[in-house]
Structures are given as structure tokens and as C-alpha cells.
BAPAPA-428768 format. One record per residue: residue number from 0; chain; x, y, z of N, C-alpha, C, O in turn. Coordinates in steps of 0.001 Angstrom, whole numbers, padded with zeros to 6 digits. Layout:
<tivos>
+-----+-----+---------+---------+---------+---------+---------+---------+---------+---------+---------+---------+---------+---------+
| seq | mol |     n.X |     n.Y |     n.Z |    ca.X |    ca.Y |    ca.Z |     c.X |     c.Y |     c.Z |     o.X |     o.Y |     o.Z |
+-----+-----+---------+---------+---------+---------+---------+---------+---------+---------+---------+---------+---------+---------+
| NUM |   A |       X |       Y |       Z |       X |       Y |       Z |       X |       Y |       Z |       X |       Y |       Z |
...
+-----+-----+---------+---------+---------+---------+---------+---------+---------+---------+---------+---------+---------+---------+
</tivos>
This chain:
<tivos>
+-----+-----+---------+---------+---------+---------+---------+---------+---------+---------+---------+---------+---------+---------+
| seq | mol |     n.X |     n.Y |     n.Z |    ca.X |    ca.Y |    ca.Z |     c.X |     c.Y |     c.Z |     o.X |     o.Y |     o.Z |
+-----+-----+---------+---------+---------+---------+---------+---------+---------+---------+---------+---------+---------+---------+
|   0 |   A |  105420 |  040105 |  073151 |  105026 |  040188 |  071938 |  105795 |  041325 |  071283 |  105669 |  042476 |  071701 |
|   1 |   A |  106614 |  041010 |  070230 |  107416 |  041929 |  069382 |  106401 |  042883 |  068820 |  105194 |  042720 |  068997 |
|   2 |   A |  106957 |  043963 |  068082 |  106442 |  045018 |  067474 |  105909 |  044215 |  066374 |  104747 |  044058 |  066000 |
|   3 |   A |  107071 |  043717 |  065914 |  106632 |  042798 |  064410 |  105295 |  041840 |  064559 |  104532 |  041574 |  063631 |
|   4 |   A |  105189 |  041441 |  065734 |  103857 |  040527 |  066084 |  102761 |  041150 |  066217 |  101660 |  040686 |  065921 |
|   5 |   A |  102997 |  042350 |  066712 |  101695 |  043321 |  067052 |  101172 |  043900 |  065627 |  099990 |  043953 |  065287 |
|   6 |   A |  102222 |  044298 |  064910 |  101785 |  044745 |  063445 |  100940 |  043777 |  062590 |  099907 |  044026 |  061969 |
|   7 |   A |  101765 |  042361 |  062727 |  101075 |  041237 |  062048 |  099480 |  041124 |  062636 |  098498 |  041204 |  061899 |
|   8 |   A |  099428 |  040959 |  063849 |  097933 |  040718 |  064572 |  097048 |  041685 |  063915 |  095947 |  041382 |  063456 |
|   9 |   A |  097655 |  043073 |  063877 |  096629 |  044130 |  063489 |  096512 |  043838 |  061828 |  095429 |  043958 |  061255 |
|  10 |   A |  097535 |  043509 |  061240 |  097331 |  043245 |  059786 |  096115 |  042352 |  059545 |  095185 |  042698 |  058817 |
|  11 |   A |  096176 |  041018 |  060286 |  095178 |  040072 |  060307 |  093820 |  040621 |  060548 |  092880 |  040223 |  059858 |
|  12 |   A |  093620 |  041681 |  061664 |  092719 |  041962 |  061976 |  092064 |  043019 |  060749 |  090836 |  042986 |  060662 |
|  13 |   A |  092648 |  043759 |  059994 |  092177 |  044610 |  058831 |  091959 |  043680 |  058080 |  090900 |  043814 |  057467 |
|  14 |   A |  092537 |  042741 |  057851 |  092155 |  041840 |  056471 |  090904 |  041226 |  056728 |  090060 |  041232 |  055833 |
|  15 |   A |  090598 |  040554 |  058119 |  089458 |  039905 |  058464 |  088128 |  041184 |  058489 |  086990 |  040831 |  058179 |
|  16 |   A |  088349 |  042335 |  058798 |  087489 |  043331 |  058587 |  086937 |  043523 |  057137 |  085770 |  043670 |  056777 |
|  17 |   A |  088169 |  043478 |  056352 |  087787 |  043629 |  054937 |  087049 |  042407 |  054262 |  086201 |  042468 |  053371 |
|  18 |   A |  087507 |  041399 |  054819 |  086708 |  040104 |  054122 |  085227 |  040253 |  054775 |  084342 |  039827 |  054033 |
|  19 |   A |  084848 |  040703 |  055843 |  083509 |  040656 |  056560 |  082850 |  041677 |  056056 |  081639 |  041490 |  055942 |
|  20 |   A |  083342 |  042902 |  055649 |  082532 |  043840 |  055325 |  082698 |  044533 |  053878 |  082133 |  045582 |  053572 |
|  21 |   A |  083430 |  043905 |  053154 |  083700 |  044044 |  051692 |  084210 |  045711 |  051587 |  084044 |  046393 |  050576 |
|  22 |   A |  084797 |  046150 |  052726 |  085458 |  047409 |  052615 |  086809 |  047516 |  052814 |  087312 |  047223 |  053899 |
|  23 |   A |  087463 |  047913 |  051859 |  088972 |  047874 |  051875 |  089592 |  048661 |  052818 |  088946 |  049641 |  053186 |
|  24 |   A |  090834 |  048462 |  053372 |  091312 |  049084 |  054571 |  092886 |  049777 |  053755 |  093507 |  049172 |  052881 |
|  25 |   A |  093196 |  050893 |  054208 |  094408 |  051464 |  053736 |  094909 |  051927 |  054900 |  094512 |  053033 |  055267 |
|  26 |   A |  096030 |  051090 |  055859 |  096658 |  051786 |  056768 |  097566 |  052850 |  056481 |  097951 |  053004 |  055322 |
|  27 |   A |  097961 |  053619 |  057416 |  099010 |  054930 |  057409 |  100226 |  054206 |  057740 |  101151 |  054690 |  057087 |
|  28 |   A |  100599 |  053279 |  058457 |  101684 |  053153 |  058629 |  102623 |  052191 |  057975 |  102137 |  051061 |  057929 |
|  29 |   A |  103751 |  052284 |  057484 |  104882 |  051630 |  056385 |  104767 |  050256 |  056828 |  104728 |  049329 |  056019 |
|  30 |   A |  104708 |  050076 |  058163 |  104928 |  048612 |  058896 |  104068 |  047746 |  058268 |  104442 |  046621 |  057938 |
|  31 |   A |  102596 |  048280 |  058004 |  101521 |  047366 |  057466 |  102027 |  046725 |  056327 |  102051 |  045495 |  056278 |
|  32 |   A |  102536 |  047601 |  055170 |  102782 |  047188 |  053850 |  103996 |  046096 |  054170 |  103945 |  044965 |  053686 |
|  33 |   A |  104911 |  046455 |  054887 |  106338 |  045499 |  055165 |  105746 |  044201 |  055674 |  106251 |  043121 |  055366 |
|  34 |   A |  104768 |  044289 |  056387 |  104450 |  043078 |  056775 |  103395 |  041982 |  055935 |  102976 |  040865 |  056234 |
|  35 |   A |  103208 |  042770 |  054876 |  102313 |  041861 |  053782 |  101176 |  042411 |  053302 |  100362 |  041822 |  052592 |
|  36 |   A |  101084 |  043816 |  053771 |  099675 |  044380 |  053405 |  099864 |  044752 |  052065 |  100991 |  044591 |  051596 |
|  37 |   A |  098774 |  045324 |  051201 |  098923 |  045673 |  049866 |  099686 |  047022 |  049816 |  100646 |  047060 |  049047 |
|  38 |   A |  099400 |  048099 |  050508 |  100014 |  049153 |  050682 |  099755 |  049881 |  051678 |  098976 |  049369 |  052483 |
|  39 |   A |  100188 |  051054 |  051953 |  100089 |  051845 |  053074 |  100399 |  053301 |  052765 |  101463 |  053438 |  052160 |
|  40 |   A |  099702 |  054481 |  053042 |  099752 |  055510 |  052909 |  099794 |  056566 |  053720 |  098689 |  056666 |  054253 |
|  41 |   A |  100507 |  057389 |  054074 |  100290 |  058443 |  055199 |  101758 |  059147 |  055453 |  102766 |  058733 |  054881 |
|  42 |   A |  101770 |  060234 |  056353 |  102752 |  060911 |  056714 |  104008 |  059888 |  057338 |  103924 |  058777 |  057861 |
|  43 |   A |  105145 |  060721 |  057064 |  106353 |  059964 |  057662 |  106110 |  060363 |  059117 |  105921 |  061557 |  059346 |
|  44 |   A |  106094 |  059348 |  060281 |  106127 |  059795 |  061756 |  107197 |  060800 |  062166 |  106933 |  061679 |  062986 |
|  45 |   A |  108423 |  060681 |  061599 |  109095 |  061613 |  062065 |  108821 |  063319 |  061667 |  108971 |  064227 |  062485 |
|  46 |   A |  108462 |  063477 |  060470 |  108206 |  064576 |  059775 |  106675 |  064936 |  060652 |  106526 |  066105 |  061007 |
|  47 |   A |  105844 |  064176 |  060900 |  104477 |  064675 |  061626 |  104993 |  064837 |  063044 |  104345 |  065679 |  063666 |
|  48 |   A |  105948 |  064285 |  063714 |  106151 |  064734 |  065207 |  107153 |  065847 |  064914 |  107373 |  066383 |  066000 |
|  49 |   A |  107785 |  066379 |  064066 |  108538 |  067615 |  063782 |  107646 |  068589 |  063525 |  107987 |  069589 |  064156 |
|  50 |   A |  106665 |  068777 |  062900 |  105438 |  069576 |  062631 |  105048 |  069745 |  063684 |  105167 |  070933 |  063985 |
|  51 |   A |  104554 |  069067 |  064571 |  103734 |  068816 |  065956 |  104722 |  069816 |  066806 |  104315 |  070831 |  067371 |
|  52 |   A |  105647 |  069510 |  066806 |  106627 |  070626 |  067462 |  106861 |  071765 |  067222 |  107129 |  072600 |  068086 |
|  53 |   A |  106791 |  072006 |  065885 |  107254 |  073620 |  065513 |  105775 |  074099 |  065898 |  105750 |  075028 |  066705 |
|  54 |   A |  104377 |  073554 |  065395 |  103081 |  074145 |  065943 |  103114 |  074380 |  067434 |  102631 |  075449 |  067807 |
|  55 |   A |  103564 |  073628 |  068281 |  103528 |  073585 |  069743 |  104346 |  074944 |  069951 |  103871 |  075897 |  070569 |
|  56 |   A |  105489 |  074943 |  069434 |  106485 |  076070 |  070087 |  105567 |  077379 |  069613 |  105404 |  078288 |  070427 |
|  57 |   A |  105041 |  077453 |  068446 |  104315 |  078620 |  067957 |  103509 |  079195 |  069079 |  103508 |  080325 |  069567 |
|  58 |   A |  102742 |  077987 |  069391 |  101429 |  078510 |  070309 |  102065 |  078762 |  071583 |  101719 |  079798 |  072150 |
|  59 |   A |  102831 |  078109 |  072089 |  103668 |  078497 |  073474 |  104360 |  079649 |  073405 |  104629 |  080221 |  074461 |
|  60 |   A |  104751 |  080169 |  072233 |  105299 |  081387 |  072196 |  104269 |  082703 |  071773 |  104589 |  083841 |  071433 |
|  61 |   A |  102911 |  082089 |  071932 |  101760 |  083186 |  071496 |  102113 |  083852 |  070294 |  101992 |  085077 |  070323 |
|  62 |   A |  102588 |  083247 |  069069 |  102684 |  083439 |  067835 |  101492 |  084285 |  067392 |  100445 |  083765 |  067780 |
|  63 |   A |  101331 |  085241 |  066814 |  100220 |  086005 |  066216 |  099421 |  084985 |  065445 |  100087 |  084226 |  064740 |
|  64 |   A |  098204 |  084842 |  065452 |  097044 |  083917 |  065228 |  097551 |  082353 |  065251 |  097333 |  081480 |  064411 |
|  65 |   A |  098215 |  082283 |  066340 |  097963 |  080606 |  066923 |  097208 |  080454 |  067999 |  096061 |  080007 |  068002 |
|  66 |   A |  098167 |  081019 |  069435 |  097206 |  080758 |  070645 |  095647 |  081584 |  070674 |  094621 |  081111 |  071161 |
|  67 |   A |  095755 |  082643 |  070157 |  094408 |  083514 |  070211 |  093384 |  082758 |  069265 |  092252 |  082466 |  069650 |
|  68 |   A |  093854 |  082469 |  068022 |  093101 |  082040 |  067200 |  092529 |  080710 |  067757 |  091337 |  080569 |  067483 |
|  69 |   A |  092956 |  079931 |  068309 |  092537 |  078550 |  068954 |  091964 |  078925 |  070325 |  091507 |  078003 |  071000 |
|  70 |   A |  091933 |  080278 |  070857 |  091374 |  080368 |  071888 |  092060 |  079764 |  073364 |  091433 |  079456 |  074377 |
|  71 |   A |  093377 |  079707 |  073170 |  094377 |  079271 |  074282 |  094949 |  080600 |  074942 |  095498 |  081515 |  074328 |
|  72 |   A |  094751 |  080541 |  076112 |  095433 |  081600 |  076823 |  096656 |  080998 |  077759 |  096583 |  080197 |  078691 |
|  73 |   A |  097955 |  081747 |  077114 |  099146 |  080968 |  077721 |  099593 |  081997 |  078528 |  099702 |  083184 |  078223 |
|  74 |   A |  099913 |  081305 |  079871 |  100243 |  082479 |  080758 |  101653 |  082997 |  080534 |  102495 |  082458 |  079816 |
|  75 |   A |  101829 |  084301 |  081361 |  103138 |  084913 |  080687 |  104435 |  084310 |  080898 |  105396 |  084358 |  080131 |
|  76 |   A |  104350 |  083662 |  082171 |  105695 |  082907 |  082557 |  105994 |  081615 |  081556 |  107141 |  081344 |  081198 |
|  77 |   A |  104843 |  080858 |  081151 |  105378 |  079639 |  080087 |  105575 |  080288 |  079024 |  106432 |  079679 |  078384 |
|  78 |   A |  105158 |  081442 |  078342 |  105732 |  082323 |  077447 |  106958 |  082519 |  077241 |  107582 |  082303 |  076202 |
|  79 |   A |  107502 |  083120 |  078669 |  108731 |  083581 |  078629 |  109898 |  082256 |  078762 |  111105 |  082421 |  078584 |
|  80 |   A |  109392 |  081215 |  079034 |  110194 |  080064 |  078965 |  110437 |  079714 |  077805 |  111599 |  079667 |  077402 |
|  81 |   A |  109091 |  079306 |  076811 |  109187 |  079042 |  075530 |  110246 |  079993 |  074746 |  111107 |  079497 |  074019 |
|  82 |   A |  110129 |  081298 |  074931 |  110969 |  082063 |  074189 |  112352 |  082210 |  074525 |  113158 |  082818 |  073820 |
|  83 |   A |  112660 |  081561 |  075774 |  114257 |  081371 |  076030 |  114688 |  080247 |  075505 |  115917 |  080270 |  075585 |
|  84 |   A |  114290 |  079169 |  074956 |  114698 |  077836 |  074502 |  115041 |  078210 |  072698 |  115755 |  077491 |  071999 |
|  85 |   A |  114512 |  079178 |  072326 |  114501 |  079339 |  070712 |  115430 |  078196 |  070225 |  115637 |  078039 |  069022 |
+-----+-----+---------+---------+---------+---------+---------+---------+---------+---------+---------+---------+---------+---------+
</tivos>
């Protein structure tokens, strides 16, 4: 099954859900709108992943108010490796 087929199948499931429940659905993936859905609204997957990488690097480097604020203990050896890859 291709990606297009999977998107279409999920679109059909969303439409059936909306019809049965009377509730509107708003998918976040652009592919749903491209497959015939009314609209989609959400972050760019590329930008979302880029931001996740930035935050992960900040946590691994034990940047002030990231790892500590989240209660994450980052071992010194892992911090050293993260700081080497600037």
C-alpha cells in the first residue's frame, strides 16, 4: 500500500467519523488536504523536527533551566559528547 493509499484510507475514516458523530475533524498533515480533505492546519514536519533537535541538544548539554527544570539527570560523559558536536 502506498503512502497515498494510506492517506486516502485515513481520510475516509475521518469522513466516516465526522458523518457518524457530527463532529468536524481537522487533520494536521497537509497530505490530507491534498487527498481531498477540506483543510489541514498544523506545523511543518520539517520545522517541528528541527525544533525538537534544538531542544534535545539543549537538554543534553544541560543548558540552564532545561534538564534541571525537567528533572532530567544527564550524565557527565553524555554532556561532554553533546558539547563536542556543537
